[in-house]
N, C-alpha and C positions, 0 to 999 in steps of 0.2 A: 504494500499499500504506500502511495505517495500523496502528500497533502501540500497545498499552498494557499496562502491567504491572498484574497483579491482586494485590492485597494482602488478606490475611486478618489481622485484628487488628494492622494496621500492619506485618506481616512479608510479604515478597514470596512469593507462592505460585506464581505462573505468569505466562503472557502470553497476550493474545488478539490476533489479527491479522486484519485485513480485507485480502484481497488485492485486486488491481486489477479483478478481475471481480465483486467483492461478496461472495465466500465468506468464511467465517470459519473460523479454527483456534484452538482453546484447548489449551494445554499446560502441564502442571505443571513447575516447575523441578526440577532433579535434587536439590538440597538438601532441598526439601519432600518429594520422593518417598522419600528414604532415612530420613527421621525418622518413625518409626512413631507418634509421638504427635501429628503434625500431621494434622488431619482433611482431608477433602475439602471444597472450598468449597461444594459443593451435593450433594444426593442424586442429581441428574440428571447430575453430572460427577464420578463416584467417582475416587479416585486411580488413575491409570494412567500408565505410562511412554510409552504410545502417545498421540499428539495426537488430540483430537476435531475433527471436520470438520463443517461445516453450511453449506448454501446461504444460511441465514438466521441472524440473531443468535440465539445460543442463548437459550432461554426464560428460563433463570435470569437472564441479563444483561438481556434485554428487560424483565423484570419490575422491575428497578431503575429504569426510566425513569419520569419524571413522566407523569401522564395528564391528560386533559381540559383544563380552563382552565389548571392549572399547566403543562402541556406548551406550550400556546399562548403563555403569558407567557415561559417559558424560551426557547422558539425565537425569539420576537421580540426579547428583550433580547440574547440571545447571537448572533443573526443565523445561526441554524441552520435549514436546511430541515426541516420536520416529518417528512419521510420518511427523514431521515438519522438512523436509530436509533443508530448507532455514534458518530457525531458528538455527538449529544445525550448519550449514555452517558459518553464521555470528558470532556465539558464539565460534567456535573452529578454525577457519581459519585466525585469525587476527595476529597471531605471528608465531607459530611454525608449518610450513607445510613442506611437503617433497620436494616440488619444489620452484620455484622462485615467485609463485603467492601467495599473501595474500589477505584477504577480510576484509574491515573495515565498520562496520554499519554506515549509515547516519541517525542521529536522526532527526525525522521530527517534 
């Protein structure tokens, strides 16, 4: 199992988990949910007290990944399997992302 915190404008909004079978769960944290002024991190992941589940990395997170030659360089330098989307996400989306969302690995 691998976990990461999801931040929106440097505030913790939720958590994404990859279980041992490769499936994913995203959930908003309770403080984010009760604050009506806090937005959903994505239109495809509206605020909900119920967790979201997927057999694949959610498209919103997948679209944060580098592509093409940038992906090849990142995978080679970080020693990440190019098929390990979650590993690449937690390695590359912790600081410099295009949007307001960042991902920070939770060490178990």
